[in-house]
N, C-alpha and C positions, 0 to 999 in steps of 0.2 A: 094690339097693345093702345090703347085710349092716348088720346093728348092730357098733357096736364093739365089742370085748370091755370096754370100763367101761359099757358104758351103763345097767347098772343099779347101776354100785357108790358113784354119788353121791345116790340116790332119798337123801332127810333128812339126808343127812351134814352135819354141823357142819366146813365145812374158812375156816381162814385163809390169807389170802393177802398175805404182809409186801411193800409198792411196789403196793399194791394199784390204786391210783389212775395209775398209771402204764402207759406204754404196752404192757407186756407182760401187765400183771397186774390189769389191763381188761379188756383181752381171755377171757386164762383167766375174770374173773367171767365175763362175757355165757356163757360157751360151759355155765361152771358152772351156772349159772342155768334153763341150760335143759334139764339132765341134773335137775334140782332139788334142786342143795344146799341148804343156809341155810349163806349167805357169809359173812362178817367182811373188809374191808379193812382193812387196818391202812396209814398214811401218813403221814409228816410233813410234806408239802406245802413241800421245803425249797425256797427259792427259788432256779431252775435247775436244779433239780432236773425229771422229768417227769410229777411227779402233775400233776393237772388234773378238775376235778368235773366237768369236760363230759364227761369218756369214761365214765361213768356214766348220764351224763343218765337214759336211756331205761329202768334200772334200777330208781333210785334208791329204789323201792318195795319192793325182792327184796332186799338187799341192807343190811346190817349197813357204818356206816363209823367207823373209830376213830382221830383225827387223833392219832399220837404217833409217837415213834424210836424205831426200835430200836435206840440208844445207853442206853436206860432202861429196865433193868437189871427193875427194879421193872414195869413197863409187860407186861414180857414173861410174866414169870412169869405177871400176871392174863389175857394173850391166850392163852396157850399151853391152860390147862388144860379140857378139856372137846373140844379139838378132836379128829378124827380122822386130818385130812390140815392140813398144812402145807406153803403152795408158799413155800418164803421167798428169794423176789425182790428183794427192798429192794437195794440200793448201791449207792453211788457208780460213777459209771460211764465218766465224763468220763476220759481219757487227759492230757490237757493241765491240765484242773482235779489230778489228782491230782497234777503235777508240780511246780507251783505252790502246792498246795497239800497237803502229804503225810498232815499230822496228822490233817485230818479224813479224807481215804481210808482212814488205819489207823486211825480209829476205827469206822467204816461198814464198812466189807468184812473187818476183823482182828477186831477187840474185840468189834462185835457180834453177828458171829457166833459166837464165841466163851458170849458171856452167850447165844445163842439155844438153842444146845445143854443150855448148863448148865440154860435154864428146863425143857427140854423133861426133859433126866436128873431133874430132880426134884419136877415137877409134873405131867409128863404119858408116862412113858417107852414106851408104847403111841401114839405119835403115828406117822403115815407123814409121811415130810420127804420134801420133793423140792427141792434146791439148784441155781441155774445161778450158773455162772461163767463164763469166757469162755476163747476158743479164745489171747483177749489174752497167755494163761498161756505160753505156747510161743515168741512172741519170733520170732525170726528162723529160716525152715524149714530144717532138716540137709538134710530131703529132703521129696519130694510125693508124694501128700499126707499131709496131718500124721496119725497115729495117736496114740492115746490111751499107746502107749510113746513117745513123742516127748520127749529133754527138757525141762524147763521154764525158761527161760530169760529171762525175761518184758525187755523193752525202757524199762519203766516202773516208777514206786511202786502203778500202780492191778494191773498183772500181778501185781508182787511179794505185795499185800494178796489179793489173788485165791487167791493159790494157800493164801497160811495160812486163809482162811474153805472151802474146800473141803476142805482136810484137818481142820480141826477136825469137820466133816458125817462125813468118814471111818474119823476116829477113834472117835469117839462110838457108831461102827454095831459098829466092830469092839470098841472095850474094854465100853460099857456098852450095846451090843444096842438102840441108836436104827436104825429102820428107815430108813435114808438112801439119796439118788440124790444125784448130779451131774450136770447137764445142762453140757458146755461149749458155749456161744451162740455161732456166727458171728456174722454179719452181718442182722438181726434190721431186715426193714421192715416196716411196712402202716400201717393208719389208726388213728390217736391215737400216735403218736408224736410226741415234740419236734421241732418243727419251728423254737420260735424263736431259736437261736444253733445256731452252728455249732460248740459245743464236744460234743459228747458224741455223734453218730455222725454221718457225711459224707454217709450216702444221707435219710439227713431234710432235711438243710440242703441237701443237690442237687435232692430232691422241692421243696424250697420256691422256692428259683429257678427250675426251671423250671415250676411253677406263675404265677411272677409274670411270666413271660415276659421273666426277666432271664439274660443269661449269665455261663454255669456256667465257673468255672476250676480247670481238670483239671491238678493237678501234676505235674511231670518228665512221663513221654511218653505220659504213660496205659494201659501196658502193664500194669502191677502185675496179675497176676489174684488175684481172690475170690472167694467163695462167697456165695451170699444166701441166707437161709431168711422165705421169709413168716410173717405172723404167725400166720394161722391152723396152718401147719404145724408151727411150738414149741408151742403150745398139743396139738397132739397129741400130740407127745411128752413133756410135761409129765404128761399124762392116762396115757398110756400107761407111762409110769412109776411112776408112783402108782398104778398098781393091778395092777402084775407081779408075783408074789413075784423072780421072777431077779434084777429090777435091785437089792434089796434090798446096798446096799454097795458098787452101782458105779459107774464113772464112763463117762459115754458122750458121744463130739465127737455133735454135729449134722452139718451139712454138705449144702453141693449142689454145683452145676456149676461146674468155677472160669470164670471168663469177665472177659478185662479189666475196668478202670477205663472203658476208651475209648468201648468195648462199650456197657459199663453203662447210660453217657451218652447216647450215642446213640438208644439203645430208649428213655430217659425220656423226651429231647428228642422223639424221635416221638410218644410216647403224648401227651404234655401238649401239643405242636403247638407247641412256645415258638420266639417267632421271633426267643431270643436266640442258642441254639447254644451252640455252646462253644468254650472254648481255651487249649492249654495253655501253664503257666508257669510258672517256675522253684520249686519248694519253700522255702516261709518255711521259716527255721531253724530254728524250733522245732518244726514239722513233721516237718522232714528226722533231725531229731537222732532221734525216734521211727518215722519210717518203717520198716516191713518187709517190702518187696518182699513178692516173690510168698509169696500163703498161701492154702491151702484144705487141707479135711481130708477123714480118710480116715472114713466115719460107717458104716462095716459093723459094726462090735459091735453098735450099736443097731440096724441092720436087719436082726440073725442073732437077736438076743434079745425084740427088742419087735415087729419086723415093721413098724418108721418106716421112712420113705423120705419127703423131699420132694414135697408133690405139685404144686405151684403151679408156671406156668412164670412166670418174672421179668417177660414185657411183660403176663398176666396181672395181678400182681401191682401192678405198678406201676400201671399203670390204675385199677385197684381205689384203691392210694391216691392219686393225682391226683383224682379224680371225688368221694374222702372230704374233702379239703380243702379242697376248690372248694365245696363245699356247705356246709360247716363252718370257713371260714376265719378268721371271727372270736377263734375258740373259742382257734385254736392260732397266727395270725401277730399276736397283737396284744402289747403291752405285757404284761410280767408284774407 
């Protein structure tokens, strides 16, 4: 197998990851450490969010950790200095929490993103920035699969603030020359994701129930189609985006093969050997209000520009996730 195009790009390179103790940030940190990078992880460790020190327990002596909040502009000005790469992954990702507490979502996903861009402009304008956004920005699909030209019409506060945060990154490329890229993630899953509660990612909560052998309640008829990306494939996209000049100033969808939620749960129950199975139940009102029906994305643009495509079959990714949580249950399923 040939070496990836970024194989030497990160050797001895200073790299900053915001949200670095979370699910995707810690997976990225593991990969960067193997590539020889000098990694600094920034995380506020907010209650209810995904930050978890166990996520980096096996590389703790090979990374720097800074417990800091991206809403603190003083910290940002210090942290971006001297960094070659910034993977800006910090965000409030719970759609339900964004509706219950919209101003916190605004501060983290919008205002803090502007402050980050200002810190880069003032203190490290040569830095290479990769930002993560969400397919939730599109809202309900006008056509499928959704490409990057699809109208953005989100159904929740999180999607609106995510649009703003992404827009600041692209604007600062166009106006100030900051080398930014934004990836619109779909349903990312895998080891180290938050499974303590169900307010962030549905697939994480479903994995927890399957590992526990409990019955899964699937809302509606279960025929809503989604696409899923295993976390290692997302990390690959992040690294390609950071090191490919053609990605600068661009927005890319990630995505995968569409599959119904019912079929997804059937695969999950099967690989977990869960005796609980699943049942179909009516939507709770608060979730029905933000349900978006069938949504899956067209990732042709990133395949053409960067050569990225998802590699991990859903069954394999779910099996690896189930195995991980069975090995490390006490670090992910206990009280916060």
